[in-house]
C-alpha positions as CSV (number, residue, x, y, z in Angstrom):
1,M,45.5,15.4,8.8
2,K,44.1,18.5,7.1
3,G,43.2,16.5,4.0
4,S,41.4,13.8,6.0
5,K,39.3,16.4,7.8
6,S,38.2,17.9,4.5
7,V,37.3,14.5,3.0
8,A,35.3,13.6,6.2
9,T,33.4,16.9,6.0
10,A,32.7,16.4,2.3
11,V,31.5,12.8,2.8
12,G,29.4,13.8,5.8
13,A,27.8,16.6,3.7
14,A,27.1,14.2,0.8
15,L,25.4,11.7,3.2
16,T,23.3,14.4,4.7
17,L,22.1,15.5,1.2
18,V,21.3,11.9,0.3
19,I,19.3,11.4,3.5
20,L,17.4,14.6,3.1
21,A,16.6,13.9,-0.6
22,G,15.2,10.5,0.4
23,A,13.1,12.0,3.2
24,L,11.5,14.5,0.8
25,G,10.0,11.6,-1.2
26,C,8.7,11.8,-4.7
27,S,8.6,15.5,-5.7
28,D,6.7,15.1,-9.0
29,C,3.8,12.9,-7.9
30,D,1.6,12.0,-4.9
31,L,1.0,8.5,-3.6
32,E,-2.4,7.3,-4.6
33,I,-4.4,4.1,-4.8
34,E,-5.2,3.4,-8.5
35,N,-8.0,0.8,-8.2
36,S,-11.4,2.4,-8.5
37,S,-13.4,-0.7,-7.6
38,L,-13.0,-4.4,-6.7
39,P,-14.5,-7.3,-8.6
40,D,-17.2,-9.3,-6.9
41,G,-16.3,-12.7,-5.3
42,I,-18.3,-15.9,-5.1
43,V,-18.8,-18.0,-1.9
44,G,-16.4,-21.0,-1.9
45,I,-14.4,-19.8,-4.9
46,A,-10.8,-18.6,-4.5
47,Y,-10.6,-14.8,-4.7
48,S,-7.4,-13.0,-5.6
49,F,-7.1,-9.4,-6.7
50,P,-3.9,-7.2,-6.7
51,L,-4.2,-3.6,-5.6
52,T,-2.1,-1.0,-7.3
53,S,-0.7,2.4,-6.3
54,H,0.9,5.2,-8.2
55,C,4.2,6.9,-7.0
56,G,5.3,4.3,-4.5
57,G,3.5,2.2,-1.9
58,D,5.1,-0.8,-0.2
59,F,2.8,-1.8,2.7
60,W,-1.0,-2.2,2.5
61,Y,-3.4,-2.5,5.5
62,V,-7.0,-2.2,6.5
63,V,-7.7,1.3,8.0
64,Q,-11.3,1.0,8.9
65,G,-14.0,-1.7,8.7
66,N,-13.6,-5.4,8.0
67,L,-12.9,-7.5,5.0
68,P,-15.4,-10.2,4.0
69,P,-15.1,-13.4,6.0
70,G,-12.5,-15.6,4.4
71,I,-10.7,-12.8,2.6
72,G,-7.4,-11.3,3.8
73,L,-5.1,-8.5,2.7
74,I,-1.5,-9.5,2.2
75,D,0.8,-6.5,3.1
76,D,2.1,-6.3,-0.5
77,G,-1.4,-5.4,-1.7
78,I,-3.2,-8.6,-2.7
79,L,-6.7,-9.4,-1.5
80,R,-6.8,-13.1,-1.3
81,G,-8.8,-16.0,0.2
82,V,-12.0,-18.0,-0.1
83,P,-15.1,-16.1,0.8
84,T,-17.4,-17.9,3.2
85,D,-20.5,-15.6,3.4
86,V,-22.8,-13.8,1.0
87,G,-23.0,-10.1,1.4
88,T,-21.5,-6.7,0.7
89,T,-18.8,-5.2,2.9
90,S,-17.4,-1.7,3.0
91,F,-13.9,-0.9,4.3
92,T,-11.0,1.6,3.8
93,L,-7.6,0.4,2.8
94,G,-4.3,2.3,3.2
95,V,-0.9,2.0,1.6
96,I,2.4,3.4,2.9
97,D,5.5,4.2,1.0
98,T,8.2,3.1,3.5
99,D,10.9,5.1,1.7
100,N,9.3,8.5,2.6
101,G,6.3,7.8,4.9
102,D,3.7,9.0,2.4
103,Q,0.3,7.4,2.8
104,A,-2.8,7.1,0.7
105,F,-6.3,5.8,1.6
106,K,-9.4,4.7,-0.3
107,G,-12.8,3.3,0.5
108,F,-14.0,0.1,-1.2
109,T,-17.0,-2.1,-1.3
110,L,-16.7,-5.8,-2.0
111,T,-19.7,-7.9,-2.8
112,I,-19.6,-11.7,-2.3
113,D,-22.3,-13.5,-4.4
114,P,-23.8,-16.9,-3.7
115,A,-22.4,-19.9,-5.7
116,S,-24.7,-20.9,-8.6
């Protein structure tokens, strides 16, 4: 029984270390949204643009504002849809690293041009 208690203690300590290491996140970088701007869209033409993040990022969402009508944000970071209205829309997007809870935010402007 002595041996099994030592093994259980050692295993418990190892699991605690693994859990704590995962909770600390990426120690050598900060989560950030890499895209600096978005390409314009055209009314009635399919729009698809992948967003990218540095140092993690699993779940994307709209923090503030609204996307242009007809455009949606897929939670894996793709803006997709068929724009229905001409105009310029401003909004803030966020990304979460679900492994450690880190978040990053960035404001964008998306212009939808008329069809030629």
